[in-house]
N, C-alpha and C positions, 0 to 999 in steps of 0.2 A: 365288435370284433370277437370272433370265437377264440377261446383260449385252447391252445394245443395241450393235450394231456402230457404230463411229465413222463420222462423215460421210466421212472419207477412204476408208475401206473400202467404204462404200456407193457412192461414185462409181466406185471401181475395179471393184467387182462389176457395176455397171450397164454400164460400158463393155464388159466381157467378155460380159455377157448380150446386148448388142446385136450383138456380133460373132457369137456362137454361135447366135443365133436366125436368122441369115442362112444359108439353104441354099447360097448361092453361096460364102460364106466357108468353111463347114464342108466343102464338096466339095473345096476347094483346100488347106485347112490341116488335116491330120490331128491328132487329139487329141495325139499324141506331139510335135507341133511347136508346141504352145501352151504357152508358158512362163508359168506363173501365180505362181510364188513362194509357193504355198500348200501345197507338198509333193506335188502331183499329178504334176508333171513336173520332173525334175531337169535343171538347166541344165548340159549336158555339154560337155566340151572337144570341139572339132570332130573330133579324131582318134578319139573314142569314139562318134561318131554313125554310124548306118548311112546308106546311100545314100538310103533312103526319107525320112530326116530331113535333106534337103538344105538346109533353111531352118528358121528358127524365128521365131515371132511373140511379142512380149511387150508388155504395157502397163506403163508406168512413170510414177510421179508424179515429174516432173523437178524441180519447184520448189514450195516452200510458203513464202508470206510472210504471217505473222500481223499483223493490225492489231487488237491488243487494245484494248478501250475506244475504238474509232474514233469513236464518238459517245457522247452521254451515256448511251445505253442499248443500244448495239450494238457487236458485235465481228465481224470477218470474217477469212477466210483467202482469199488469192489464190493459186491453184494452177495449175500447168501440167502437163498430161498429154500423153504421147506414146505412139504405137504404133510399135514398131520391127520391121522385118523384116530379118533378116540371112541371108545365104547365101553359099556359096562359088561358086555357079554364076555365070558371067560374062555370060550372055545376059540381055537385057532382058525378054523375053516373060514368064517366070514372075514376075519382080519386078513388072511392070506389071499382070499378072492379079491377083496378091495385093493390090497397092495398090488396084486398082479394087474388089476384093471388100470391102476395108476401107472405102473411101469409100461404097459402096452400103450397107453395114451400118450406117453412122453417119449416114445421111441425115437422120434426125430426132433426132439426139443432143441438141440443145439443148432441145427440147421434152421428151424423155424424162427428162433430168436435172432440169430446172426443175420440171416438173409431177409427177414420179413419186417423188422422193426426200424422205424425212422424217427428221428427227432430233428427239427430244424432242417428238414429235407436231406438229412444224412443218416446212413446206417450208423448205429452207435454201439451195438453189442459186438465186442471184440473177442471175448473168450467165454466159453461155457464149459464147465467141468463138473461131472457128477461127484458128489461127496458120499462118504460112507453113510448108509442109513442105519438107524438104531431102532430097535424095538424094545420098549421099556415098560415094565409093569409098575403101576402105582405113582405116576406123576400127578400129584394132587392138584397143582395149578391147572394143568391141561384137562384133567378129568373132573373138575369142579368138586373135588373132595371125595369122589367115588372111586374105589379101586377098579381099574380096568386097563386094558391094553392100549398102548400108544405106539404107533409106528410113525417114523419120520423118513420121508424121502428128501434128499438135499441136493442142491446144485448151486455152484458158484457162478455168478454172471458178472463179468467185467464190462463196464460201459465207458467208452472213450468219447471225448468231446473236444472240439477246438475251443481253446480258452477264450478266443475272441467271441465265439457264439455264446459262451456263458456270461460274458461281461455285458453284452449288448443284445439281450434277447427281447425283441419287440413282441414276441408272441405272448408274453406274460402280462402285458399292460392292459 
């Protein structure tokens, strides 16, 4: 029996799909610079990257807050997703161009997630809300110890489920 992807994986995949269907994004961000944590691109130390890989883009689920049995028949997850761009290049032009490509790619992200994602044959995304993005210089963890720009796009996604579906989910067996 095929295992259905989890709702978290479906949101992650949908964000990447929106980015990669944008010709503007794909023209600026080569495949080797898209860090997906699915085995297709290895997150390399900066001193192992070529000049062509001057930056990397990744999608990260930054926070998950479960509300199990939030109502008599419903449960939900409140999640925060971010898109991070890191580079050692100190100029703003490439950073702004990549950020703009991300914003354009996600123009209809709320509608795409709310209307297009199903788990257990039900739509599960209830709320999508953009969060304030921050651009920060010198985040050593994200930049692998090299001083560079980091920009973050953020969005909150609330996923609602019938508690009975959570308790007796045959698709995970």
